[in-house]
N, C-alpha and C positions, 0 to 999 in steps of 0.2 A: 124822438131822438134820444139816445142814451147819454146821460150826463157824464162828463169827463171829470174824474176825481182831481181835486187840487193837489199839486205835488207837495211833497214834504219840504220843509225849509232846508236850504243848503247846509246850515250848521248841523241840524239833526241828521241829515243824510250822510254828511261827511263823518260825523261822530260814529254813526252806526257802522259805516264801512271800516273805519279805523279800529274799532274795538269789537268787531263782530263776534269773534270767537269767545272772548271773555263775557260778553253780554249773554251768551248762551249758558254760561256757568252761573253767574250771580245776578243777571237781569239788570234792568234800568236802575232799580233802587240801590243795588249793590254797587254799581258803577258810580252812581251819584255820591254814595257814602265815600267811595274811594277818592273821588275828585274833590271832596271837601275836607279830606283828612290832611293832617300835618304831622309828619314823622320826624323825630329827632334822632340823629345818629351821633354817637359820641365816639370819635376817632375814625378817621377815614383810612383805615388799613385796607389791605386787599379784600378781606372779608367784609368790611364795612361798605366799600364801594360796590361789591357784588350784591349785597343786600339791597342797596338803593337802586342799582341798575334794574333789578327785578321788580321794583316798585314804580320806577319812573316810566318804564316801557308800558305797563298797563294803565298809566295815567293818574298816579298819585297827585293830589292837589299841590302839596308843597313839602319840602324837606328842609331841615336845618342841620348843618354839620357843626358840631362843637369840637374843635381840635386846635391845640396850640403848638403842634409839632411842625417841623420843616421837612421837606422831601429829602431823603437820603438815597444812596445807591441801593441799599437793601429794599427800599420801597419800589424802586424801578424794576427790580428783578421779579416781583410778584404782583404788582398792582398795574393793571392795564389802563387805569384812568390817570396815570401819572407818566410824564415823559422826562427823558434824561436832560433836556435843555432847561427844565424847571427845578433842578436840584438846588436846594437852599431856600426855595420859596415856601410859602405857607401851604401845607399839605391839604388842609380842608378847603381853602380857597380855590386851588387848581382843580381838585376833585369835583367841587360844586359846579364850576364852569363847564367841565367836560360832561358831567352827568346831565346837565340841562340841555346839552346839544342833542341828547337822545330823544327828547320829546318837548316841543315848545309849549305844551299844555301845562307843564310842571314848573313851579317856581322854586328856585334854590337859594338858600341863605347860608351864611357862614359866620361863625362866632369864634374869634381868636382869643380864647380864654381857657384857663385851667378849670377843670370841672369842680374841684373842691372850692375854689374861690367863687364860682358862680353859685354853688349851693349855699355859700355863706352870705354873699352880698345880694343875690337876686334869685332866691328860691322860687318865687312866683312864676318865673319864666317857664318852668317845667309844667306848670298847670295849664299852659296854653297848647300843649301838644296832645295829639291823639294817642300816640304810642312812642315810647322811648326805647331805642335799641343801642347796645354798647358792644364794643370789641376792645380787647386788650386793656381791661381795667384792673386795678390793683384792689386788694382786700378792702382797705379803708374806703376807697371810692365806691365800691360795690355796696358796702354796708350803708354808707350815708345816703346814697342815691335810692337804695331800696326803701329805707325808712321814709324818705321824703315822698316818693311816688306812691307808697302804700297809703299814706294819709290823703293824697290827692285822688286816689283810685284811678291812677294812670297806669296802663299795662307797661311792664318792663321786661325786656329780653336781654339777658346777659349771654354773650356768645364768644367763642374762642375758636381759632384755627391754629393748631400747633403741630407742625410736622405732618404726619400722616393721620392725625386725629383731629376731631372737632367736637364741639359741644354747644348746647343751647339750653338755657334755663328760663322758663316763662313765669313771671309773677303777675297774678291777677287777684285783685281784692274781691271783685265780683264781676262775673261776665254773664250777661243774659243774652239769649239768642233764640231764633226760630229756625229750626233746621228745615229749610225749604227743599232740600235734596236728600231725603232719607235713603239709606242703603236698601232697606226692605220695608215695604208698607202695603198692607192689605187694603183693598178698596173699601170705602165707606158706603155700604149697600143698605143697611137698616132693614134687612129682611126680617129680623126678629122683632122689630118695633117700627113698622112703616108709619110715616107721618100721614095724616088723613088723606091728602090728595094722592099720595103714592098707593095707599091701600085701596082707595076707590079705583085707581087705574088698574091695579092688579085684579080686583074683583070684576072689572068690566070684561075680562077675557073669559070666554067659555071654550076651553081647549077641546072639549068633546064635540063642539059644533063646527070646528074648523075643518075645511077640506084639506087635501094633501098640499096644495100650493100655499095656502095660508099658514098651515102649522109649521112649514119649513122656515118661515120668516119671523117667528115669535122670538123676542129676545130671551136669552136663557134665564134672566132674572124672573120672568113670569113663570117659567117652568119650575124653577126652584121654589118660588113662593107657593105655587099650587101644590107641589109635592110636600112642602113643609106642612101646609094646612092638613093635607090628607094624613100625613104621619101623626100629627098631633091628635087628630080625630080618632085614629086607630088606637092610640095608647090612652086616650081620654084625658089629656093634659094640654090645654091650649097655650100654656106658657113655656112648655118644655122645648129645649133645643137639642138636636142630635150632637152630642159632644164625644161620645165614645166611638171607636172605630166600627163596632158592630152596628150601632145606630145609623151611622153614616152609610154603611154598606147596604142597609135595608133601603134607604132612600135611593141609592144608586141603582139597585135592582128594580125598584119601583119605576124609576125613570126609564130604564131599559124596557121593562115589560109593558109599560103603558104608552110607548110610542105607538101611534095609531096603527092598528092592524087593518089595513085596507084589504079588499078582496083578493088582491094579487101582490105578490113579490115583496111584501113588507114583513120584516122579521128583525126584532131587536135594533131598530133604528137604521136599518139598511134597506134601501129600495132598489129593486132590480129593474132596469129599463128594458125595453123591448129588444134593444140591440145586444143585450147580454152584459153590459157594463154595470158596475155597482156604484151607487150613489149614497154617500154617508149623510146622515142627518146631522149637520155640523152644529146646529144650535143645541140639540140634545146632547151631543158629545161634549160641548162646552159646559153644559149644565152638570154633567157627570164629573168632569174634571174640576169644577168649581166647588163641589160639595165641601171639600176640606176647609176652605177659608170663608165661603159665602155665608155660612151659618154661625160665624163667630158672634158671640154676644156683644152688643154695643155697650161698652162701659168705659169708664175713665182709665186711661193708661196709668200705671203706677207713678211714672215720672211727673205726670200732670197732677195727679192726686196730691203728691207731696208739695208741689209748687202752690197749689190752691190753699194749702195749710200754712204757707210761709208767714213768718212774723212780719215781713215787709207790708203785708196787706192790712195790718191792724190800724196803722196810723198814717194814712197817706197825707203828704204835705205838698207844698208847691215845689219842694226840692226832690220829690219822688221821680224816678225815671219813668218815661212813658210806658216802658214794658210793664211795670208793676201796676200802673193805672189800668192798662188793658187787661192784665190778669185779674184785677179786682172786678172789672166789668164782666169778664168771662165767668168768674165764680158766681156772681149774681145771676148770670144767665143759666148756668148749670143748676143752681138751686131753685130756679123758678121756671122759665119757659122751657129750658132744656130737660127738665124732669130727670136730672142726674146725668145727662149726656152732653157731649160737646156739640157745637154747631155742626150742621151738615156740611161736609166738605164740598159737595157740589160737582164732583167729577165722576165720570163713569169709565170703566175700561172699554176697549173696543170689543164688539161682539157681532156674530153673524145674525143679521136681522134685516127686515125691510127698513129702508131709510126713514120712512115716515114714522114707523113704530119706534125705531131707536131714538130719533130726534124728539119725539113726544115724551119718551121716558126720560131722556137726558134733560129736557126742559123742566120737568118736575123737580129734579135734583137741583138744578140751577136756581129755580125760583125759591125753593126752601132754603138754600144756602144764602141767598140774598136777604130773605126774611130774617134768618137767624143773625146775619151780620148786622142788619139794621137795628135789631134789638140790642146787640152788644154796643153798637155805635151810639145809640141813644143813651145808654147807661154811661158810656165814656163821657159824653157831653155833660151829663149831670155831675159826674165826679169832677170834671175840670172846673165846672162852675163852683162846686163846693170848696175847692182848694185854690180858687182865684187864679186859674191859669187860662190863657186865651183858648177860644174854641178850636183854633187851627193848630194847637200843639200836637194833636193827633188827628190825622186826616181820615177820611172815609176809605181811601185806598189802603192806608195802614191797617185799618180794621179788617178789610177784606182778606188781605194777606195773612193777618194774624189768625182769623177764624179758619181759613182754609187749612192752615198748618198747625192748628191748636194742639193736635196730638203729639207734635214734635217740639214742644217748648223745652228749653234746657237752661239750667242755672248752674254755673261753675263758680265755686268759691275756693280760691287757691290759698297757698301758703306763702309766707314772706321769705324772700331770699335771705334777708339779714338773719332770720332765725337759724338757718343752716350754719352761718358763720359764727353765730353766738351760742351754738349748741342748745337751741331750744326746739321744741316740737318733737316729731317722731322720725327725724332724719336718720338717727343712729339705728333704729329698728329696721327701716327700709334697707339701709346699707348692709346690715348684718345678714338679713335674709337673702339679699342679692348675691352676697359674697359666697353663699353656700352653693351657688350654681357655677360650675367651672367654666361655662361658656358665656357667662354674663360679661357685659362691657362695663360694669360698675367700677372695675379696677381702674379704667381710664378716667372716669370722673374723679376718683380718689387721687390719682397722680396729678391731674390738672389742678385740683384743689391744693395739693402739696406744693405745686410749683408757685401758686399764688402766695402761700405761706413762706416759701423760700424767698420770694422777692421782698416780702414785708420785713424779713430778717436781714437780708444781705443787699438789698437795693440793686440786684441784678438777677438775670434769669440763669438757671443752671446750664452750663455749657455755652453761654453766650460769648465768652472769651475762649478761643480755641485751646490755649494751653491749660485751661482750668476744667476741662471736661472730666477727667478722672477724679480730681479732688472734689468736684461738685457732686459726684454720685453718692458718697456717704452722707453729705449734707442734705441732699434731697430725700434720701432714705430716712434720715432722722426727722425731717419735717413731716413726712407721711406717717411715720410711727407715732408722732405726737398727735396728729389728727385722729388716727385710729384709736388711740388711747382715750382721747376726749370723747369719742363716740362709743366707747366701751366695746370695741371690736378686737377680737383676739387675732384675726388673720392679718396678713401683711401683703403688700404688693410684690409682684415677682421681680427678682433682681434684673432679669433681662429687659423687662419693660422699663424699669427706672433708668437703666443704662441707655436704652434707646431714646428716651425723652431728653436725656442730657446731651445726646449727640445732635438732636434737632437744634438746640441753641436758640430757641424762640423763632425759628424760621417759619415762614408761611409758604405753602405751596399753592400756586394759583388754582390748580384743579380741585384741591380739597376745599379751598375757600369758596370756589364757585359752587360746589355742591352744597356746602353748608349754607351759603348765601341764598340759594334757591329755596332750601327748606325753611329758613327763617322768614323769607319774604312771603312764603305760603301761609305761615302762621300769622303774620301781620295782617295779611288780606283777610284771613278768617276772622280775626279780631275786629277789623274795621267793618266788614260787611255783615257780621253777626248771622251768617247763614250756615256755616260749617263749624264743626266742633274742633277747637284747637287742641294741641297736645297738652297733656297734663302729667308732668310739667317739665321734666328734664329729658334731654335727647342727646345721645352720643353716637358719633359716626367713626367707624374704623375703615379707613381707605385701603388698608392692606388687603383685607378680604371682602371689602364692600359690604359690611354688615352695619346695621343700625339697631338701637334699642332705646326704649323709653322707660323712664322711671318716675314714680310719684314720690317726691321728697318733701 
């Protein structure tokens, strides 16, 4: 009698159904990271609540809103998470309550306090958050918060929604990640350097002895390996790989010409049946198509080579991130068991083959990947012991994922937002170069910065009072000119653009805030899950022509 499998627990089943689509994107580990994250939002504006909405729905663990403003009529016009009957009440408190209704799995908190006062009296509060995101901050607040979070190594996103335009600036001290969803990745086949069991498996095939039925079901990797050996023997170099087009073309022709010539109907990989139909030798055709990538030399990618030389590996301590401990173990593996190569990835692409032959081949890659991962894991355990960290700091599953995607490691070291405001770093160079492009959106970054400077000088936003729209235009233009002068830029913003921003009068449009909010939430999820590469580091959106642009400032 067949055993009946035990059902999954109701909690796990319900969670899987609820978050099915996103689990396909970042998996169980990414979802777990999201559910344990705590995001801080400063100012529950329309943009701020849209950001949190797009984090609450996928199941962020907790959020805290810091906001000491009350709800006004202007808020009701653009913020869907505030209602007219709550005018005069605390904006952050009401927004927190309504956002939590979207997902009972998320905990919401509210702090009714001025940001600068919190930074002065309770700066350690910000060290408890996973990510901090802000909207509608002033220059001094941005600078002070930037300095504090830079020292804590807490990611900071400074965002704005202003009329038909929006922006986002991401500050990361250091961000380490494993890209588990690379855009383009060649399979890890090791045909140039097969591990012992794989080589023995390849050598066990005698293609010349196979009959028609059997040779149709040989995995194309076997065909490629056999023809690589033949090509090497022909040129007299057992270590050579076909890298040039002509060399690869020779192997392609060899594969075509060496498809078995049976007594009847076989020519260049095509077999003619008695009924007159033509049957293609699919496995040989796959081999011919795969020549371009299958013979790539197995070597360290440049991004990994640089990471293995990083200064962070020299003196590991109990404060070192698990990422760097795993990288150190990986380096030891590469230098020893790996013979200069990364662990075997352990996956094979689909291919035309007999099921038994394919599974046998696939199992070899799986076994070698498990063996390599075990070697790295053992080294990790030794490192954890050396720096007095618990054995479970890094799990065996962590190592399996790390080894499988070791070719896609990434380290981002960003710049401090405060440096842009204090005229440090290379911001002026980047802006000058971008200004040379007439289609660049850098102009809007400059105007938005000019508006922040305007508020610092006049304690109001340009055009915020209707009768002062025209008088505020030259004032804003002067603020922008001062900024450009500080950056050493000779260009200036367009008169029409400055006039348009003054007409906005600090108004938020919900559709613009919704779009920017979605973009910002995507970046926050990338930061939390550490599986996708976040934007580096500034982003501008023009809703008039629906264009976006990123800058590195």
